[in-house]
C-alpha positions in Angstrom: -53.7 45.1 76.1 -52.2 43.7 72.8 -54.1 44.0 69.6 -54.9 40.3 68.8 -56.9 41.2 65.8 -53.8 42.5 64.0 -51.8 39.5 64.9 -54.2 37.1 63.8 -54.8 38.9 60.3 -51.2 38.8 59.4 -51.3 35.1 58.3 -54.4 35.6 56.7 -53.0 38.3 54.5 -50.0 36.1 53.5 -52.3 33.3 52.5 -54.3 35.6 50.3 -51.1 36.7 48.6 -50.0 33.1 47.9 -53.5 32.3 46.4 -53.1 35.5 44.3 -49.8 34.5 43.0 -50.9 31.0 42.2 -53.9 32.4 40.3 -51.6 34.7 38.4 -49.2 31.9 37.5 -52.1 29.6 36.4 -53.5 32.2 34.1 -50.0 33.1 32.8 -49.5 29.3 32.1 -52.8 29.1 30.2 -51.8 32.2 28.3 -48.4 30.5 27.3 -50.0 27.3 26.4 -52.7 29.2 24.3 -50.1 31.1 22.5 -48.0 27.9 21.9 -51.0 26.2 20.4 -51.7 29.3 18.3 -48.1 29.3 17.1 -48.3 25.6 16.4 -51.6 26.0 14.5 -50.1 29.0 12.5 -47.0 27.1 11.7 -49.0 24.2 10.6 -51.3 26.5 8.6 -48.3 28.1 7.0 -46.7 24.8 6.2 -50.1 23.7 4.6 -50.1 26.9 2.6 -46.5 26.3 1.4 -47.3 22.9 0.3 -50.4 23.8 -1.5 -48.5 26.9 -3.1 -45.6 24.6 -4.0 -47.8 22.0 -5.8 -49.8 24.7 -7.5 -46.5 26.3 -8.7 -45.3 22.9 -10.0 -48.5 22.6 -11.7 -48.1 25.9 -13.4 -44.5 25.0 -14.5 -45.0 21.5 -15.8 -47.4 20.1 -18.4 -46.4 16.4 -17.5 -49.5 15.1 -15.6 -47.6 12.0 -14.4 -44.8 14.2 -13.0 -47.3 16.5 -11.3 -49.3 13.6 -9.7 -46.1 11.8 -8.5 -44.8 14.8 -6.8 -48.1 15.4 -5.2 -48.7 12.1 -3.6 -45.0 12.0 -2.4 -45.3 15.5 -0.6 -48.7 14.7 0.8 -47.5 11.5 2.4 -44.5 13.2 3.6 -46.5 16.1 5.2 -49.4 14.0 6.7 -46.8 11.2 7.8 -49.1 8.7 6.3 -48.1 5.2 5.2 -49.4 5.3 1.7 -50.9 8.1 -0.6 -52.4 7.4 -4.0 -54.6 8.7 -6.7 -57.4 6.3 -7.7 -58.6 6.9 -11.4 -62.2 5.8 -12.4 -62.8 4.6 -15.8 -65.7 4.8 -18.1 -66.6 1.2 -17.6 -66.8 1.3 -13.7 -63.5 -0.1 -13.0 -60.6 1.9 -11.4 -56.8 1.8 -11.1 -54.1 3.3 -8.8 -52.3 5.4 -11.3 -50.0 7.1 -8.9 -48.8 5.8 -5.5 -46.1 6.4 -2.8 -45.9 3.9 -0.1 -43.5 2.9 2.7 -41.4 -0.2 1.8 -42.9 -2.6 4.3 -46.5 -2.3 3.0 -48.0 -3.7 -0.3 -48.0 -1.7 -3.5 -51.4 -1.1 -5.3 -49.8 0.8 -8.1 -51.0 -0.3 -11.5 -53.7 -2.7 -10.2 -57.1 -2.5 -11.8 -60.1 -3.2 -9.5 -63.7 -4.2 -10.5 -66.6 -1.9 -10.3 -67.7 -3.7 -7.0 -64.8 -2.0 -5.3 -66.3 1.3 -5.8 -70.0 1.1 -6.9 -71.6 3.8 -8.9 -74.2 4.4 -6.3 -71.3 5.9 -4.3 -70.3 8.3 -7.1 -73.1 10.8 -6.5 -72.1 11.7 -3.1 -68.4 12.3 -4.0 -69.5 14.2 -7.2 -71.1 16.8 -4.7 -67.8 17.1 -2.8 -68.2 14.6 0.0 -65.1 13.4 1.7 -64.8 10.4 4.0 -62.6 10.2 6.9 -62.4 6.7 8.5 -60.5 6.6 11.7 -60.7 2.7 12.0 -61.9 0.5 9.1 -63.3 -2.0 11.6 -65.8 0.5 13.3 -69.5 -0.3 12.9 -70.3 2.4 10.1 -67.8 0.9 7.7 -69.2 -1.6 5.3 -67.9 -5.0 5.9 -67.0 -5.6 2.3 -65.0 -2.4 2.2 -63.2 -3.3 5.5 -62.3 -6.7 4.2 -61.0 -5.2 1.0 -58.8 -2.7 2.5 -57.4 -4.9 5.1 -55.7 -7.1 2.5 -53.4 -3.9 1.9 -52.8 -3.5 5.6 -55.0 -0.4 5.9 -56.3 0.6 9.3 -57.5 4.1 8.8 -58.1 6.1 5.5 -59.1 9.5 4.3 -60.9 10.0 0.8 -61.2 13.2 -1.0 -62.8 13.4 -4.5 -61.1 14.8 -7.5 -63.7 16.6 -9.6 -63.9 18.1 -13.0 -66.5 20.3 -14.5 -68.9 18.3 -16.8 -68.1 20.5 -19.6 -69.8 18.3 -22.4 -73.2 18.5 -20.6 -72.6 22.3 -19.8 -72.2 22.9 -23.6 -75.5 21.1 -24.3 -77.8 22.7 -21.7 -79.5 26.1 -22.3 -79.6 29.0 -19.9 -82.8 27.7 -18.1 -81.4 24.3 -17.4 -79.6 24.0 -13.9 -75.9 23.2 -14.2 -75.0 19.4 -14.0 -72.9 18.1 -11.1 -69.2 18.0 -11.5 -67.6 14.9 -13.1 -66.0 12.5 -10.7 -62.5 12.1 -12.2 -61.1 10.1 -9.4 -60.1 10.0 -5.7 -57.2 11.3 -3.7 -56.6 8.7 -0.8 -54.4 8.6 2.2 -53.8 5.2 4.2 -52.6 4.6 7.6 -51.5 1.1 8.0 -49.6 0.9 11.3 -52.4 2.2 13.5 -55.9 3.7 13.6 -55.9 7.5 13.1 -58.4 10.2 13.8 -58.0 12.6 10.9 -58.0 16.4 11.9 -60.2 18.8 10.0 -57.1 20.7 8.8 -55.9 17.5 7.2 -59.1 17.0 5.5 -59.1 20.5 4.3 -55.6 20.3 3.1 -56.5 17.1 1.0 -59.5 19.0 -0.4 -57.2 22.0 -1.5 -54.7 19.4 -3.1 -57.5 17.6 -4.9 -58.5 20.9 -6.3 -54.9 21.4 -7.5 -54.8 17.9 -9.0 -58.1 18.7 -10.8 -56.5 22.0 -12.3 -53.4 19.9 -13.3 -55.6 17.4 -15.0 -57.6 20.0 -16.8 -54.4 21.8 -17.9 -53.0 18.5 -19.3 -56.1 17.8 -21.0 -56.1 21.2 -22.6 -52.5 20.7 -23.6 -53.3 17.4 -25.2 -56.3 19.0 -27.1 -53.8 21.6 -28.3 -51.4 19.0 -29.5 -54.2 17.4 -31.3 -55.2 20.6 -33.0 -51.7 21.3 -34.0 -51.4 17.7 -35.5 -54.7 18.3 -37.3 -53.4 21.6 -38.5 -50.2 20.1 -39.7 -52.1 17.5 -41.6 -54.0 20.1 -43.4 -51.1 22.1 -44.2 -51.3 21.4 -48.0 -55.1 22.2 -48.1 -54.5 25.4 -46.1 -51.8 26.4 -48.6 -54.3 26.5 -51.4 -56.9 28.0 -49.2 -54.5 30.7 -48.1 -54.3 31.9 -51.9 -58.2 31.9 -52.3 -59.2 33.3 -48.7 -59.1 36.9 -49.8 -62.2 36.4 -52.2 -64.6 35.4 -49.2 -63.1 37.7 -46.8 -64.4 40.9 -48.5 -67.8 40.0 -47.4 -67.0 38.6 -44.0 -64.5 40.9 -42.2 -64.8 39.3 -38.9 -64.5 35.9 -40.2 -61.5 37.0 -42.2 -59.8 38.3 -39.1 -60.3 35.1 -37.3 -59.1 33.0 -40.2 -56.0 35.3 -40.6 -55.4 35.0 -36.9 -55.6 31.2 -37.2 -53.4 31.0 -40.2 -50.9 33.2 -38.6 -50.7 30.9 -35.7 -50.5 28.0 -37.9 -47.7 29.6 -39.9 -45.6 30.6 -36.7 -46.3 27.1 -35.0 -45.7 24.9 -38.2 -42.7 22.8 -38.0 -42.3 23.3 -41.9 -40.8 26.4 -43.4 -43.5 28.6 -44.8 -42.8 31.9 -46.7 -44.7 34.0 -49.2 -43.3 36.1 -52.2 -44.8 39.1 -54.0 -44.8 39.4 -57.7 -41.2 41.0 -57.6 -39.9 37.9 -55.7 -39.4 39.7 -52.4 -40.2 37.7 -49.2 -43.3 39.0 -47.3 -43.7 36.3 -44.7 -40.9 34.1 -43.2 -41.9 31.9 -40.4 -39.5 30.7 -37.4 -39.3 27.1 -39.0 -37.9 28.8 -42.1 -35.3 30.5 -39.9 -34.3 27.3 -38.2 -34.2 25.4 -41.5 -32.2 27.8 -43.6 -30.5 30.1 -41.1 -31.6 33.5 -42.3 -33.6 35.5 -39.8 -36.8 37.2 -40.7 -35.1 40.7 -40.4 -32.6 39.5 -43.1 -35.1 38.3 -45.7 -38.2 40.5 -45.3 -38.7 42.7 -48.4 -35.6 41.2 -50.0 -35.3 38.6 -52.8 -35.9 35.0 -51.7 -32.4 33.8 -50.4 -33.1 30.1 -51.0 -33.2 30.5 -54.8 -31.0 33.7 -55.0 -28.0 32.0 -56.4 -30.1 29.7 -58.8 -29.9 30.7 -62.4 -31.4 27.5 -63.7 -34.2 27.8 -66.3 -36.1 25.1 -64.3 -36.6 27.3 -61.2 -37.6 30.4 -63.3 -40.2 28.2 -65.2 -41.5 26.8 -61.9 -42.0 30.5 -60.5 -43.7 31.8 -63.7 -45.9 28.7 -63.7 -47.1 29.4 -60.1 -47.6 33.1 -60.7 -49.8 32.0 -63.6 -52.1 29.9 -61.3 -50.4 26.4 -61.1 -50.2 24.7 -57.7 -47.4 22.3 -57.0 -47.9 19.7 -54.2 -44.5 17.9 -54.1 -41.3 19.1 -55.9 -38.0 17.5 -54.5 -35.0 19.9 -54.7 -31.5 20.4 -53.3 -31.0 23.8 -51.6 -28.3 25.6 -49.6 -28.5 27.1 -46.1 -27.0 30.2 -45.1 -23.7 28.5 -44.0 -23.4 26.7 -47.4 -24.7 23.3 -46.2 -26.8 21.5 -48.8 -30.1 20.0 -47.7 -32.7 18.1 -49.5 -36.2 19.6 -49.4 -39.7 18.9 -50.5 -41.3 22.2 -52.0 -45.0 22.7 -52.2 -46.2 26.1 -53.7 -49.5 27.9 -54.7 -50.4 31.3 -56.1 -51.9 34.1 -53.8 -54.8 35.9 -54.6 -56.0 39.5 -53.7 -59.6 40.8 -53.1 -60.0 41.0 -56.9 -59.0 37.4 -57.3 -55.9 38.5 -59.1 -52.6 36.8 -58.2 -50.4 39.0 -56.2 -47.8 36.6 -55.1 -47.1 33.0 -54.0 -47.0 31.0 -50.8 -44.6 28.1 -50.2 -44.4 25.4 -47.7 -40.9 23.4 -47.4 -40.1 20.2 -45.5 -36.5 19.2 -44.8 -36.0 15.5 -46.1 -32.2 15.3 -45.8 -32.2 12.6 -43.1 -34.9 10.7 -44.9 -33.0 10.9 -48.0 -29.7 9.6 -46.2 -31.6 6.8 -44.8 -33.2 5.8 -48.0 -29.7 5.8 -49.6 -28.3 3.7 -46.9 -31.2 1.2 -47.3 -30.7 1.1 -51.0 -27.1 0.6 -50.7 -27.5 -2.3 -48.0 -30.2 -3.9 -50.3 -27.6 -3.7 -53.3 -24.9 -5.4 -51.0 -27.3 -8.1 -49.8 -28.8 -9.0 -53.2 -25.5 -8.7 -55.1 -23.0 -10.2 -52.7 -21.4 -13.7 -53.3 -21.9 -14.5 -49.7 -25.1 -16.2 -48.6 -27.2 -14.0 -46.3 -29.7 -15.5 -44.1 -32.1 -13.7 -41.7 -34.0 -15.5 -39.0 -36.2 -14.7 -35.9 -34.5 -14.3 -32.7 -36.3 -17.2 -31.0 -36.2 -20.0 -30.2 -32.4 -20.6 -29.9 -33.0 -24.3 -28.7 -35.0 -26.9 -30.7 -36.4 -26.7 -33.3 -34.4 -23.4 -33.9 -35.4 -19.9 -35.3 -37.5 -19.7 -38.4 -35.8 -18.4 -41.7 -37.4 -15.3 -43.0 -35.1 -14.3 -45.7 -32.3 -15.6 -47.8 -30.6 -13.9 -50.8 -29.9 -15.3 -54.2 -26.4 -16.4 -53.3 -27.9 -18.7 -50.7 -30.0 -20.4 -53.3 -27.0 -20.7 -55.5 -24.7 -22.2 -52.9 -27.2 -24.7 -51.4 -29.5 -25.6 -54.1 -32.7 -24.7 -52.1 -35.1 -22.1 -53.4 -36.7 -19.3 -51.3 -39.9 -20.9 -51.0 -38.3 -24.2 -49.7 -36.5 -22.5 -46.9 -38.9 -19.9 -45.7 -40.4 -20.9 -42.2 -37.7 -23.7 -41.9 -34.6 -23.5 -39.7 -30.9 -23.4 -40.6 -30.6 -26.9 -39.4 -31.9 -28.2 -42.8 -28.2 -27.8 -44.0 -26.7 -29.9 -41.3 -25.8 -33.6 -41.6 -23.8 -36.5 -40.4 -20.4 -34.8 -40.7 -21.4 -31.5 -39.3 -19.2 -30.8 -36.3 -21.2 -31.0 -33.0 -18.4 -29.1 -31.1 -18.7 -26.2 -33.5 -22.5 -26.2 -33.3 -22.2 -26.2 -29.5 -20.0 -23.2 -29.8 -22.8 -21.5 -31.9 -25.3 -22.4 -29.3 -23.3 -21.0 -26.5 -22.8 -17.7 -28.3 -26.4 -17.3 -29.3 -27.5 -18.0 -25.6 -25.3 -15.0 -24.6 -26.5 -12.8 -27.7 -22.9 -12.8 -28.9 -21.3 -12.7 -32.3 -19.8 -16.0 -33.4 -17.9 -17.4 -36.6 -17.5 -21.1 -37.2 -16.5 -23.5 -40.0 -18.4 -26.7 -40.4 -19.4 -29.2 -43.2 -23.0 -28.6 -44.4 -25.0 -30.4 -47.1 -26.8 -29.1 -50.2 -30.3 -30.1 -51.3 -28.8 -32.8 -53.4 -27.0 -34.2 -50.4 -23.4 -33.1 -51.5 -21.0 -31.8 -48.9 -19.4 -28.3 -48.7 -17.4 -26.5 -46.2 -19.5 -23.5 -44.8 -17.9 -20.7 -42.9 -20.6 -18.4 -41.4 -20.8 -15.6 -39.0 -23.8 -14.8 -36.8 -24.8 -11.5 -35.3 -27.8 -10.4 -33.3 -29.9 -7.6 -34.4 -31.8 -5.3 -31.9 -34.6 -2.8 -32.4 -34.5 0.9 -31.2 -35.4 -0.2 -27.5 -32.4 -2.6 -27.5 -34.5 -5.8 -27.7 -33.0 -8.5 -29.9 -35.4 -9.4 -32.7 -33.5 -11.3 -35.3 -30.2 -13.2 -36.3 -28.2 -12.3 -39.5 -26.0 -15.0 -40.9 -23.4 -14.2 -43.5 -22.2 -17.7 -45.0 -19.6 -18.5 -47.4 -18.7 -21.7 -49.3 -15.1 -22.4 -48.5 -14.7 -25.8 -50.0 -12.1 -24.7 -52.5 -10.1 -22.9 -49.7 -10.2 -26.1 -47.5 -8.9 -28.2 -50.5 -6.1 -25.7 -51.0 -5.3 -25.8 -47.3 -5.3 -29.7 -47.4 -2.9 -29.5 -50.6 -0.8 -27.0 -48.9 -0.5 -29.1 -45.6 0.3 -32.2 -47.7 3.1 -30.2 -49.5 4.3 -29.0 -46.3 4.6 -32.5 -44.9 6.3 -33.5 -48.0 8.8 -30.8 -47.7 9.3 -31.6 -44.1 9.8 -35.4 -45.0 12.4 -34.2 -47.8 14.3 -32.2 -45.2 14.2 -35.1 -42.7 15.4 -37.5 -45.4 18.2 -35.1 -46.4 19.1 -34.7 -42.7 19.0 -38.5 -42.2 21.2 -39.3 -45.2 23.7 -36.5 -44.2 23.7 -37.8 -40.6 23.9 -41.5 -41.8 26.7 -40.8 -44.2 28.8 -39.1 -41.5 27.7 -41.1 -38.3 27.9 -44.4 -39.9 31.0 -43.9 -42.0 33.0 -42.7 -39.2 32.6 -45.7 -36.9 32.7 -48.1 -39.8 35.9 -46.6 -41.0 37.5 -46.9 -37.5 36.4 -50.6 -37.2 37.7 -51.2 -40.9 41.1 -49.7 -40.2 41.3 -51.7 -36.9 40.4 -55.0 -38.6 42.8 -54.3 -41.5 45.6 -53.7 -38.9 44.7 -56.9 -37.2 44.6 -58.7 -40.5 47.8 -57.4 -42.1 50.1 -56.8 -39.2 51.2 -59.7 -37.3 52.8 -57.5 -34.8 49.3 -56.2 -33.8 48.3 -59.8 -33.1 51.3 -60.7 -31.2 51.2 -57.6 -29.0 48.3 -57.9 -26.6 47.9 -54.3 -25.8 47.7 -53.3 -29.4 45.3 -56.2 -30.2 43.0 -55.1 -27.2 43.0 -51.5 -28.3 42.1 -52.5 -31.9 39.3 -54.8 -30.6 38.0 -52.0 -28.3 38.0 -49.7 -31.3 35.8 -52.2 -33.1 33.5 -52.7 -30.3 33.1 -49.0 -29.6 32.3 -48.3 -33.2 29.8 -51.1 -33.4 28.2 -49.9 -30.1 27.7 -46.3 -31.5 26.1 -47.6 -34.6 23.7 -49.8 -32.5 22.8 -46.7 -30.3 22.0 -44.7 -33.4 19.8 -47.5 -34.7 18.2 -47.8 -31.4 17.5 -44.1 -31.3 15.9 -44.2 -34.8 13.9 -47.4 -33.9 12.6 -45.8 -30.5 11.5 -42.6 -32.4 9.7 -44.7 -35.0 7.9 -46.8 -32.6 6.7 -43.7 -30.7 5.5 -42.2 -33.9 3.6 -45.2 -34.7 2.4 -45.9 -31.3 4.3 -49.2 -30.8 6.7 -48.1 -28.1 6.0 -50.2 -25.2 5.4 -48.4 -21.8 5.6 -50.8 -18.8 5.7 -48.7 -15.5 6.5 -50.2 -12.3 7.5 -49.0 -8.8 11.2 -48.1 -8.7 13.7 -46.7 -6.1 14.7 -43.6 -8.1 17.4 -42.5 -5.8 19.2 -45.8 -5.9 18.7 -46.1 -9.6 20.0 -42.6 -10.4 23.1 -43.2 -8.1 23.9 -46.6 -9.7 23.4 -45.1 -13.3 25.8 -42.2 -12.4 28.5 -44.8 -11.2 28.1 -46.6 -14.5 28.7 -43.5 -16.5 31.8 -42.7 -14.4 33.5 -45.9 -15.5 33.2 -44.8 -19.3 34.0 -41.1 -18.7 37.6 -39.6 -19.0 39.3 -37.7 -16.4 38.4 -34.3 -17.7 34.8 -34.7 -16.7 33.3 -35.2 -13.2 29.7 -36.6 -12.6 27.9 -35.6 -9.3 24.5 -36.6 -7.9 22.5 -35.2 -5.3 18.8 -36.2 -4.0 16.4 -33.7 -2.4 13.1 -34.3 -0.5 11.6 -37.4 0.9 12.5 -40.2 -1.5 9.5 -42.5 -2.3 9.0 -45.2 -4.9 7.8 -43.8 -8.4 5.9 -45.6 -11.1 8.2 -45.4 -14.1 9.4 -47.6 -17.1 13.0 -48.5 -16.3 14.1 -48.9 -19.8 12.6 -45.5 -21.0 14.2 -43.9 -17.8 17.7 -45.4 -18.7 17.2 -44.0 -22.2 16.2 -40.5 -20.8 19.2 -40.3 -18.4 21.7 -41.8 -20.9 21.0 -39.3 -23.6 21.0 -36.4 -21.3 24.3 -37.2 -19.6 26.0 -38.3 -22.7 24.8 -35.0 -24.4 26.0 -33.0 -21.3 29.5 -34.8 -21.6 29.8 -34.5 -25.2 28.9 -30.8 -25.5 31.4 -30.0 -22.7 34.5 -30.5 -24.8 36.6 -28.6 -22.2 35.6 -30.9 -19.4 34.0 -29.8 -16.1 31.3 -31.0 -13.8 28.1 -32.7 -15.1 25.5 -32.5 -12.3 22.3 -34.8 -12.0 19.8 -33.8 -9.3 16.7 -35.7 -8.0 14.1 -33.8 -6.3 10.8 -35.4 -4.8 7.6 -33.2 -4.5 4.1 -34.1 -3.2 3.0 -35.5 -6.6 6.0 -35.2 -9.0 9.5 -35.9 -9.2 12.1 -33.5 -10.9 15.2 -34.9 -12.7 17.7 -32.0 -13.6 20.9 -32.5 -15.8 23.2 -29.4 -15.7 26.5 -28.7 -17.6 29.0 -26.0 -18.1 29.2 -26.6 -21.9 29.0 -24.7 -25.2 25.3 -24.0 -24.7 22.6 -23.9 -27.3 22.0 -20.7 -29.8 18.7 -19.1 -29.1 17.6 -19.6 -32.8 18.2 -23.4 -32.6 16.2 -23.8 -29.1 12.9 -23.6 -31.1 13.9 -26.8 -33.0 15.3 -28.8 -30.2 12.9 -31.7 -30.7 13.2 -32.0 -34.3 15.0 -35.2 -35.7 18.4 -34.7 -37.1 18.4 -31.0 -36.2 21.8 -29.8 -34.4 23.0 -26.4 -33.2 25.1 -24.2 -35.4 27.8 -24.2 -32.8 28.6 -27.9 -32.6 31.4 -27.7 -35.2 33.1 -31.0 -35.4 31.5 -32.6 -32.4 29.9 -35.9 -33.5 26.0 -36.5 -33.1 23.0 -37.4 -34.7 20.3 -34.9 -33.4 18.2 -37.7 -32.1 19.0 -37.7 -28.3 16.5 -35.0 -27.2 13.8 -36.4 -29.6 14.2 -39.8 -28.0 14.0 -38.1 -24.5 10.9 -36.1 -25.4 9.0 -39.3 -26.7 10.0 -41.2 -23.5 8.9 -38.2 -21.3 5.6 -38.0 -23.2 4.8 -41.6 -22.5 5.3 -40.9 -18.7 2.8 -37.9 -19.2 5.6 -35.7 -18.0 7.1 -32.4 -19.0 10.6 -31.3 -20.2 12.0 -27.9 -20.1 15.4 -26.8 -21.4 17.2 -23.5 -20.7 20.6 -22.6 -22.2 23.1 -19.9 -22.8 25.8 -19.8 -25.2 29.3 -20.4 -23.3 27.5 -20.7 -20.0 25.9 -24.2 -20.2 22.7 -26.0 -20.5 20.1 -27.2 -17.9 17.5 -29.8 -18.8 14.6 -30.4 -16.2 12.2 -33.2 -16.5 9.0 -33.5 -14.2 7.4 -37.0 -14.0 4.3 -37.8 -12.0 5.0 -40.0 -9.0 2.0 -42.2 -9.8 
């Protein structure tokens, strides 16, 4: 028979194998998980130790408490991934402040705010003084005081961790005896972490980390306080240098009886000498250096090795009787507390010093040398000299100097705090009459408001400004005042005062007026000379022509009988009269424009038709050597112009173009319409205008040097300019010798 027991046991064995494998996998998975957790804990612990060591290292390297606290809160917030970390300082009056903080941008800053005692009552201090910490996972839970919950909610706090920063109560420990138990530590402040975006259960390692960091912060605080105490001691020692100098010389008498005290005193004095910012050295009776501190090395350049047991190098080159007498006096027991001298450094540089010295005594109270303390006052001397020079300049200058406060710039104005003697001499006001007043006391009816506005604008921008205005003396008399105002800033860059330097320029203004009057007289004289020259030539020529023609008609019967000759002579007379009338019209036009009597009567005019007709008129009186052309560009629209003045403009420009093109050629007139202006342009191929004469184109009776015998008055362009100005237009002339001249006039359409 088959063995059914064996057949039935096989599946059972397979099942046990699967179960065994699953159990092994389960325990392996547990082991892997356990190891991963252990590794995570180890990494976390390593990172905590790194953070604590890093902060401890920073504390050892820096004496700046603010820097240490700022670094600590920043690294704690980053490590804990908290939203805010701060250090809360408790003050003696029970209030507190957040003195250091790092917080994410989206949350309210607490830094610098001072909170009343109710925020952290004194009854809470005892528990924290004993090292208690407080981890709050949710500020709204039942065991959190409602007042505390309401207070922290205003800063968005949902969970917080508080660790005390403790200091040893050193003052109490000094006063207690060996039988009195130690007093609890002093609660300096709190290291606080906030979670604002959610509630948070604080891990035990996080609490432990905060406690370690609070301990490091306490060390930093203690280190900083010790450093401040050391600075205070150094300051006190420095303050007592002069006393200690004399005590140094007499210390040997008391040291014979108190060896231990002498050693402590010597150590303290040695530390004082080494740390002192002033040069200290001692000399024996032979004048050799026995002590030479680091400040002496820095001040004079000689090292200790170079001077010890050698003559004092500071006075080595000094053969003056004064120093020898001073040294002998000290060695005889005299003490000098402040003697100002000028000495030389090792490199030859001269410095000013204050020299204090006293004799040194041995155990028998005999003088065996001298000790000296020296301060470098070179910079102080330079500043004093600069101040003295500035005071001398301000007091003795002929210009008035006024110093005012910086504010207010607007009404009623900054108050005067100083004026020099020149100010009282110029204005007639005494110092007492202007102190506390504003510079506006000098202003009056004729003081230029525009210039004062310029001053106000500059002062508002804290800029320097210079103006000239009419001001008034105390007696009411006027004077021209030129003044410059500059701002003065303090060491922080904050503007604190204005300094104004003022000058009476009344005499200069009068000279300017006289000079301008003389210039006008000279110009009038030149104009009169030009006018008489022009008149004698331009009037004489047509008058001579008319006179000759009239005499021919009068004396020659043949001239009357011959109709062609009679007509030619009459035309000569008419042309001569016409030229003289044109000259007189130009002079009258210029005179009316100068006196404001030249009438301007604009009306809408078809410029294209007007210019075309005018060119046709000019063609009738032009010889065959010249050709006149006209072209219009753009969309023609009516323009508001004075027809009479426009005719004068075109007449002068076209006649000039023809006259100064003696060889003939084309004279071109163009008319161009634009959106808001119309451009009239006359172009010729004539002799051109020299560059030197182009600067005086619009001066009456002025003509180019190259016109030679071409007749003219020098008034045509002056008339054109006056007519264009009445139209509020612009004229531009370009010319080149031998090439020709282009005159462009722009007139507004409306």
